[in-house]
N, C-alpha and C positions, 0 to 999 in steps of 0.2 A: 503493499499500499504506499510505500514511500514515494513512488512515481506520482501517485495521485496528490499527495501532500505538496510535491514539488510544482505541480500544475495549478493547484488551488491557491497556494501561497508562494508565488514565485520570488526567488532571491537570486542575487547576482554576485559573481566573484568579486571580491574587493580589490583583487589585483588587475585582472584582465577585463573584467566586466561581463564575462560570458554568463549565460543563463545556467543556473545550477540544476542539473537533472540527473537523477539516479546516482551515479558514483561521484560523491563530492564530500566536502568537509564542513558544510553548513555555512561557511563564510567564503570559502575559496574552492575552486575546481581542483580536481585531482592533480592536474599537471602543475599548477601554481603552488599547490601545497608541497608537492615533492621537491620543487625547485627552490622554494624559499623558506620552508619550515625545516631547516637543516642544522645539524650539529656544528658547534664550533670546534676546530681542530687545532687552534693555536696554543701556544705555551701559556700556562696559567700560573699565576703567583703561588708559591708554596704556602704562603700565610693566608691571604684572603681570597685567592682564586681569580683575581682580576687579570684579564688578558694582558700579558706582559708587553706585547707589541703595541698596545694602545696606551700604555703608560710605562715606557721603558725605565727600568731601574738598574739593577745590577744582578747578574746572574739569574737565579730562580725567583727573584723578588721584584715586585712592581716598585715604582717611585713612591707611591703613597705610603706603603709599609715602611720603606726605608727612611722617609722623612718623619712619619708620625711615631713610629716605634710601637704602634698599637699591637697588642697581643690578643689573639682570638682564643676562645676557650675550646673550640671544636678541634678534633684530631685531623680532619681533612674536609675540604669542600669541593664539590663538583657540580657542573651545571651542564645542561644540554645545549642552549643556544644563547646568543646575545639578545637582550631585550630591545628589539628594533624591528621595523618592517612588519612582515606578517605575523611574526611571533608576538609582537606587542599588540597588534590588532586583535589577534586570537584571544589572548589572555584578558584584554579589556572587554571584549565582547562576552566572554565567560563571566567575569566578575561584575561588570557594571550594567551590561545589557541582559544579563541573566540568560544567555544562550547555553543552556546546560548541555546541549548535544555536542558542543565544541570540546568539552571535557574529554569525551571518549576519543575523539581524533587526536587531541594532544597526548592523551595517555598511551594510545596505541603507537604513536610516532616515537615517543621517548622510551617505551617499554624495554626494548633490548638494551639500550644504553644504561637505563637505570638498574636493571636486573644484573648486568655485568658488574656495575659498581658495588651492588649489594653482595654479590658473590666474592668478589676480590677482597673485600673488607670483612668478610664473614660476619655480616650483619645479622642479628637475631631478632630484632624488634624494629619495625618501621612506625614512626609516629608522625602524623600530619600536624602541621601548625594549626591550633584550634582558633575559632571565632568566638567572640563573646556571644552569650545566648541571645542577646537582643540583635546583634548583627546577623546571626544565623537565622533568626526569625524573619528579619527584614529581607535577606537574600534568598532564603529558602533552602540553601545548601552550602556545604563547605567545599570550595572549589578544589582544595587540595585532596580531600577524600575522593571526590568524583574523578579527578585525573588518575589517582592511584587505581581506581576501579577500572578505568579505561586501559590502564597499563597491566591489569591483572596482577597487581602486587598486593599481597595481604598486608593489612595494617592494623595497628592497635591504637585507638583514640584514648591514650593514657594521660592527656593533658587537658586542662581547662583554663580559659582566660577568665579570671574572676573579676576583672574590672573593664569596663568599656573605655576605650581611649580614642583620641582623635586619629585619623588615618595617618599612617607613616609618611605617605607620599606628599603630605602637606607640610612636612617639618624638615629642618636641616639635621645634619648628623648628630650634634650635641642634644638637640630636642628629641630625636628619635630614641637615643639611649635612655633619656630620662622618662620618656613616654611609656616605655615597656618595662621599666624597673618594677619588680615585685608584682606583676600582673598575672604571671603564670603559676598554676599549681598542679602537682603531680597527683594522679588518681589511681595509680597502679604501682606495681613493683618492678623496678629496673636494676636492682642490685646485681652487680657482676655481669651485667648485659652489655653486649655491643649494640648500640642504638643508632638509628638513622633518623634524622629530622627531615621531613620533606615539606618544602614550601614552593610557592609558585615563582617568586621573584627574589633575587638577592640584590640589594642596593648598597646598604652600608653594613648589613650583617648584624644590626642591633637586635632585631627580634630573635633570630636564631641563637645569637651569642647569649642572650638572657635565658633562653630555654636550655641551652647547654649547661649553664650554671646550675639550674634547678636539677637537671638530670644527674649531674656529677655529685652535687651535694647529697643526692639520694642514692648514691652508690653505683651509678652506671660506670662500667669499666672504661669504655671508649664511646664517643659520640661523634658521628659523622653528619655532614650536611649535604643534602642534594636539592637543587632547585631547577625548575624548568628553564629559567632564563636568568641572566646576569646583566645588571645595568652598568655600563662603563661609566667612569667618572665624568666624561664629557657630556653624558646625558643628564 
């Protein structure tokens, strides 16, 4: 019946403008999705994950980390693509336009990459970044959980966000750190576990860094971070 929905509620590819019929990704045609929703293969900073070629520093580290000296709590960070172009459009369509169907396409696309990272690092528990209950009610779904479902990766919602906060995207780096301090609470046991935090976008790392602190304070042996997209400094 998907063909009937395509005819009754016509949509068009945000890249090439073609009519979306049968095999498509809800905001983009199959060809454009394959061409533009692609993994980033460049060198990534060992500390924060930032693409080194976009912020050259020294050796395996980006300029931001060398200058700031900031220490992240997680053991390793990985991402699929840069937050730009079709990747940005897709994530915004999912989160803000509530196009839930896009989550499946994103999940299916990153699935192999994510599972490989999980296996290499012997991850035992995958935890999606939670929404506050009011935000969850307003949106109707947690985009991180829906993407994981699309990727067919099992997860455990062992965290809750106990305070509602302003959106991180509206704040600078210092404000972001303050905004998430003390807002997450653990609802399950992670003692001695190798844990992966899954989020949609990595910008400054403030949110995941705060969550890592909570997990390690509660006995997690290692905590890794994986996000769909990474926002370069110039963005």
